[in-house]
Legacy VTK file of the C-alpha trace (Angstrom):
# vtk DataFile Version 3.0
C-alpha trace
ASCII
DATASET POLYDATA
POINTS 298 float
-4.023 23.913 87.550
-0.661 25.436 88.417
1.609 26.602 85.608
4.987 25.056 84.884
7.975 26.582 83.169
7.418 24.236 80.229
3.763 25.226 79.765
4.662 28.909 80.034
7.455 28.467 77.498
4.962 26.930 75.048
2.550 29.842 75.573
5.364 32.332 74.952
6.332 30.528 71.735
2.731 30.526 70.493
2.323 34.208 71.354
5.542 35.002 69.470
4.241 33.101 66.409
0.922 34.972 66.570
2.783 38.259 66.932
4.750 37.461 63.773
1.512 36.793 61.853
-0.053 40.018 63.148
2.993 42.052 62.136
2.908 40.519 58.646
-0.795 41.337 58.239
-0.141 44.832 59.557
2.581 45.392 56.957
0.369 44.037 54.153
-2.519 46.286 55.190
-0.285 49.355 55.259
1.110 48.481 51.830
-2.378 47.917 50.395
-3.585 51.273 51.677
-0.854 52.948 49.655
-1.733 51.279 46.362
-5.463 51.891 46.698
-4.920 55.516 47.703
-2.789 55.947 44.610
-5.488 54.438 42.386
-8.109 56.808 43.819
-5.819 59.772 43.240
-5.067 58.745 39.658
-8.802 58.588 38.869
-9.266 62.313 39.403
-7.734 63.327 36.046
-9.702 60.697 34.138
-12.911 61.652 35.920
-12.322 65.285 34.971
-11.894 64.257 31.319
-15.196 62.363 31.352
-16.861 65.286 33.097
-15.686 67.704 30.392
-17.061 65.390 27.718
-20.423 65.260 29.483
-20.388 69.031 29.769
-20.185 69.356 25.987
-22.935 66.799 25.458
-25.280 68.425 27.972
-24.861 71.703 26.170
-25.579 70.371 22.706
-28.127 67.631 23.219
-31.755 68.262 24.093
-32.266 66.147 27.207
-35.417 64.200 27.832
-36.056 66.350 30.916
-36.024 70.040 29.902
-34.253 72.468 32.189
-36.415 73.983 34.867
-38.882 71.098 34.985
-38.935 68.509 37.760
-37.404 65.109 37.274
-39.792 62.268 36.426
-40.997 60.265 39.376
-39.146 57.071 40.027
-40.974 53.943 38.932
-40.403 52.375 42.326
-37.432 50.230 41.377
-34.260 50.822 43.369
-31.001 48.940 42.915
-28.030 49.327 45.224
-24.435 48.150 45.377
-22.991 47.775 48.890
-19.224 47.367 49.171
-17.937 45.309 52.108
-15.293 42.650 52.696
-14.790 38.924 52.174
-12.340 38.570 55.062
-12.573 39.236 58.775
-10.220 41.022 61.162
-11.581 44.391 59.999
-13.280 45.581 63.175
-16.718 47.166 62.611
-16.081 47.791 58.901
-18.950 45.634 57.587
-21.355 46.465 60.413
-20.974 50.201 59.827
-21.675 50.130 56.074
-24.465 47.538 56.401
-26.311 49.550 59.071
-25.856 52.729 57.040
-27.181 51.119 53.839
-30.195 49.612 55.605
-31.100 52.987 57.115
-30.692 54.930 53.855
-32.552 52.395 51.709
-35.449 52.419 54.151
-35.940 56.115 53.366
-36.162 55.529 49.599
-39.448 54.807 47.813
-39.958 51.357 46.434
-38.506 47.993 47.298
-34.700 47.902 46.953
-32.728 45.154 45.236
-29.178 44.860 46.492
-25.896 43.539 45.161
-23.340 42.886 47.883
-19.603 43.017 47.279
-18.130 40.733 49.951
-19.437 37.715 51.840
-19.235 39.402 55.241
-21.442 42.350 54.323
-23.729 39.969 52.387
-24.431 38.053 55.623
-25.152 41.234 57.557
-27.512 42.580 54.886
-29.303 39.224 54.772
-29.753 39.294 58.540
-31.222 42.803 58.175
-33.891 41.453 55.814
-32.815 43.214 52.613
-33.629 41.369 49.356
-30.247 40.507 47.828
-29.984 39.691 44.128
-26.264 39.075 43.806
-22.920 38.554 45.510
-19.556 39.649 44.110
-16.091 38.724 45.322
-13.956 41.538 46.699
-10.858 42.144 44.530
-7.488 41.534 46.197
-5.571 44.067 44.088
-6.075 47.195 41.986
-6.004 45.046 38.830
-8.958 43.059 40.129
-11.221 46.112 40.403
-11.843 46.528 36.661
-13.268 42.992 36.110
-15.521 43.460 39.146
-16.881 46.765 37.851
-17.519 45.129 34.488
-19.646 42.447 36.178
-21.615 45.034 38.145
-22.305 47.095 35.012
-23.545 44.003 33.151
-25.926 43.106 35.982
-27.128 46.690 36.223
-27.797 46.766 32.469
-29.953 43.633 32.826
-31.830 45.244 35.699
-32.436 48.480 33.797
-33.673 46.572 30.749
-36.665 45.692 32.923
-37.075 49.265 34.156
-35.065 52.054 32.505
-36.130 54.552 35.178
-34.797 52.467 38.058
-32.436 54.172 40.475
-28.905 52.955 41.157
-27.256 53.780 44.489
-23.772 53.075 45.858
-22.891 52.488 49.505
-19.295 52.255 50.660
-16.867 53.333 53.364
-14.811 56.343 52.292
-11.271 56.633 53.577
-10.556 59.699 55.734
-7.201 59.212 57.487
-4.671 56.412 57.845
-6.941 54.498 60.208
-10.398 56.111 59.919
-13.268 56.057 57.417
-16.934 57.008 57.123
-19.938 55.443 55.362
-21.215 57.374 52.329
-23.798 56.916 49.591
-24.174 58.156 46.025
-27.014 58.016 43.536
-25.605 57.257 40.100
-28.796 56.866 38.089
-30.861 58.662 36.986
-28.390 61.487 36.535
-29.113 64.377 38.876
-30.840 67.187 36.966
-29.245 69.948 39.052
-25.801 68.455 38.473
-26.477 68.296 34.723
-27.587 71.924 34.538
-24.662 73.149 36.618
-22.234 71.146 34.507
-23.678 72.506 31.265
-23.271 76.072 32.564
-19.685 75.552 33.710
-17.126 77.726 31.884
-14.928 75.864 29.431
-11.245 75.826 30.566
-9.985 77.185 27.213
-11.182 79.689 24.596
-11.703 76.950 21.990
-15.052 75.241 22.473
-15.100 71.586 21.324
-17.667 69.963 19.070
-19.077 66.455 19.073
-18.140 64.395 16.043
-20.558 61.690 14.942
-23.752 60.649 16.650
-24.332 62.858 19.685
-26.703 60.484 21.441
-24.247 57.597 21.142
-21.429 59.813 22.380
-23.479 60.793 25.409
-24.358 57.149 26.069
-20.691 56.132 25.986
-19.671 58.988 28.269
-22.357 58.011 30.765
-20.973 54.456 30.746
-17.526 55.862 31.504
-19.006 58.019 34.255
-20.600 54.925 35.817
-17.348 52.990 35.468
-15.243 55.710 37.114
-17.747 56.208 39.938
-17.948 52.476 40.682
-14.171 52.080 40.417
-13.594 54.936 42.843
-16.173 53.565 45.301
-14.526 50.133 45.223
-11.030 51.575 45.655
-12.204 53.772 48.530
-13.847 50.768 50.175
-10.676 48.683 49.827
-8.608 51.512 51.281
-10.999 51.755 54.225
-11.022 47.972 54.692
-7.243 47.874 54.974
-7.264 50.921 57.243
-9.694 49.090 59.527
-7.540 45.949 59.378
-4.421 47.990 60.158
-6.113 49.472 63.227
-7.276 45.998 64.319
-3.758 44.594 63.907
-2.298 47.483 65.893
-4.689 46.701 68.742
-3.890 42.997 68.486
-0.154 43.689 68.527
-0.526 45.810 71.661
-2.555 43.062 73.375
-0.005 40.415 72.428
2.835 42.567 73.761
1.029 42.892 77.085
0.295 39.165 77.149
3.916 38.317 76.403
5.044 40.614 79.182
2.747 38.779 81.626
3.885 35.349 80.402
7.554 36.248 80.622
7.104 37.758 84.067
5.369 34.589 85.275
8.005 32.432 83.595
10.929 34.253 85.238
9.252 34.254 88.651
8.475 30.557 88.387
11.991 29.735 87.227
13.510 31.829 90.003
11.247 30.080 92.503
12.501 26.722 91.226
16.107 27.854 91.515
15.493 29.097 95.047
13.954 25.758 96.044
16.915 23.870 94.631
19.308 26.148 96.511
17.392 25.636 99.745
17.521 21.884 99.225
21.262 22.012 98.589
21.830 24.163 101.677
19.600 21.946 103.801
21.374 18.854 102.550
24.754 20.413 103.217
23.756 21.359 106.758
22.366 17.893 107.424
25.523 16.310 106.064
27.665 18.646 108.195
25.743 17.713 111.345
26.052 14.020 110.608
29.846 14.288 110.329
30.348 16.611 113.282
31.897 15.026 116.506
29.492 14.478 119.396
LINES 1 299
298 0 1 2 3 4 5 6 7 8 9 10 11 12 13 14 15 16 17 18 19 20 21 22 23 24 25 26 27 28 29 30 31 32 33 34 35 36 37 38 39 40 41 42 43 44 45 46 47 48 49 50 51 52 53 54 55 56 57 58 59 60 61 62 63 64 65 66 67 68 69 70 71 72 73 74 75 76 77 78 79 80 81 82 83 84 85 86 87 88 89 90 91 92 93 94 95 96 97 98 99 100 101 102 103 104 105 106 107 108 109 110 111 112 113 114 115 116 117 118 119 120 121 122 123 124 125 126 127 128 129 130 131 132 133 134 135 136 137 138 139 140 141 142 143 144 145 146 147 148 149 150 151 152 153 154 155 156 157 158 159 160 161 162 163 164 165 166 167 168 169 170 171 172 173 174 175 176 177 178 179 180 181 182 183 184 185 186 187 188 189 190 191 192 193 194 195 196 197 198 199 200 201 202 203 204 205 206 207 208 209 210 211 212 213 214 215 216 217 218 219 220 221 222 223 224 225 226 227 228 229 230 231 232 233 234 235 236 237 238 239 240 241 242 243 244 245 246 247 248 249 250 251 252 253 254 255 256 257 258 259 260 261 262 263 264 265 266 267 268 269 270 271 272 273 274 275 276 277 278 279 280 281 282 283 284 285 286 287 288 289 290 291 292 293 294 295 296 297
């Protein structure tokens, strides 16, 4: 079916509307990247404070696994939290982290139980055959991260009540540059024995060594909770940064495609309109010539 100037004008209007939406989403993604990057950066000081507290505890408390001896074998229970997205228009963001998590979990002993953060990654993990035990909604702001982490910690506590030696792993996309990211994993529990020994041997930043006031075991337990909270918070913030970076890249590609499409539409519109003008001119000229011949003397 041949195009008309009216149909082309409607296509141009729709493309302009879509371009406006894409530019708005692009601006929102860029703005979101900034706030999540800032939240990740601000965590570093708090994480260092928690780390110093753990350093003191590891020095003073006799751990259940003495230094120099191997860690106890895992009971076979493995829990994992996979951070993805609820919304689309994020390119391969969910596919990348889902494939990475499936591959890594396959190498671990035992049968994994997975919590998914985001409906999109939940669907991909389900299709991969992983046993999912929970779905969490992705926060839409920095303020929404804390309630989410609280829910995850509650569910993890329930899981560990059944098996205190169960492992807990995180899988998320870590932000690299403005528009790139990479999938990473982290084992949170049990605490790595090498990390504990190295932390206990670390030099204290001042000459005054601190002491633990009150119950040492309870202090250690609370610090470990804070360590879990900070680690989960950082993973979520990194994932959200990466999600918006992926969305920004997708919107940039969409904007480029729309620009090219608009250029084609406008070119076709102007050619078609010029063709119509030319036809009208030819008709006027032909009519004028016919009228001139009819009035000319024989």
